[in-house]
C-alpha positions, 0 to 999 in steps of 0.5 A: 260227888263223893259217897259218904256213910250218910248215903247208907243210912236207910231206916229199913233193910234194902235187900227186899224189893219195893211193895208197890209197882213204882211209887214208894209209899207217900208221907202220911198226911202229905201230898208227896210234893215238896216246894221248889227249893227242896226244903219243905221240912218233913216231906223233904226229909222223908224223900232223903230218908227213903232214897235208895240206890238203883242200877240203871242199864245204859248204852255201851260207852255212854256211862259218862254221858248219861251221868252228865245229861241226868245231873243236868235234867235233875236240875232243869226238871226240878227233881233235885229233892227226889234224885240225889246222886248219879255215880259210875263206880270205878277203880284205878288202873295203870295202862302200859303204853307201847313206848313203855310209859304209864297212863293212870286211868279209871276202870269202870266196875260195871260197864254199861251201868250207872248207879242212881240214889233216888226216891222212886215215884212216877216223875223221878222214874220218868226223868231217869228212864227218858234220859238219852242213852238210858236203856232201863232200870235193873229190876223184875219184868212184870208179865203183860196181862195179854199180848206178846210184847215184853212187859214193864220192868219194875225197878228193884233197889240194891241191897244196902250190903251190896251198895256198901261192897261196891263203893268199898271196892272202889275206895280200897282197891289198888291200881291194877296194871293193864296191858293189851297183851296176853298169852297166845297172842301172836307178836313180831319183834321190832328191835333188838337182836331178834328184830323181825322174828315172829313168836307167841306170847307165853307169859306176861309181866305187867309190873316189869313191863316185860313178856316171855314169848316163844321164837323159832331160833334155829328151828326150835321154839325158844323162850325169850324175854322181851320189853313191851316196847320191843314187840308188836301184836299181830292183828 
């Protein structure tokens, strides 16, 4: 789901934490519930208007799985009127393969986290928190009154300026070229006049699909420019 300007239309700044522990203050004169179709007039508009963005920590590599599972749970558990969006901020990148070909990929801005726009109450919190592979909301840990165990984590909404900055970055950043090679890596030359020579990478030029390595030629370290597909990184 695309993020639009309407998703940032809050009636108050989001740089301050919620005053309550979990629930946002209910609509005056209303029970805080809406009908099953999510269109209970004033209450539904209130939930939408008061929805905020929260960062949720998830198990490493499970961001897409959490997004899919949570979106399914939102409908199944009938909280579509309180949890509105689940996003994984990503930026475009180009991965250079060993054969020199290029693969367009999306790179996560914050690996291990998803962003959720929601109206925070006990039920919505429970739906998110109990989604498989979710670790916890990002927030402030409340100390236990007694005992040594960890306290309850109070979810803290992200500031509006921070949210805008995150999504602006995903929309405007140009593709970054990625290659699994860096200065200091040990390599073996696979083809060309220096086949079977071993050396050390001193410079990487992803945009040209080339690197410069120091090879021992006649007993002297000599810088040689090579194509990515001419070398193999030693494990």
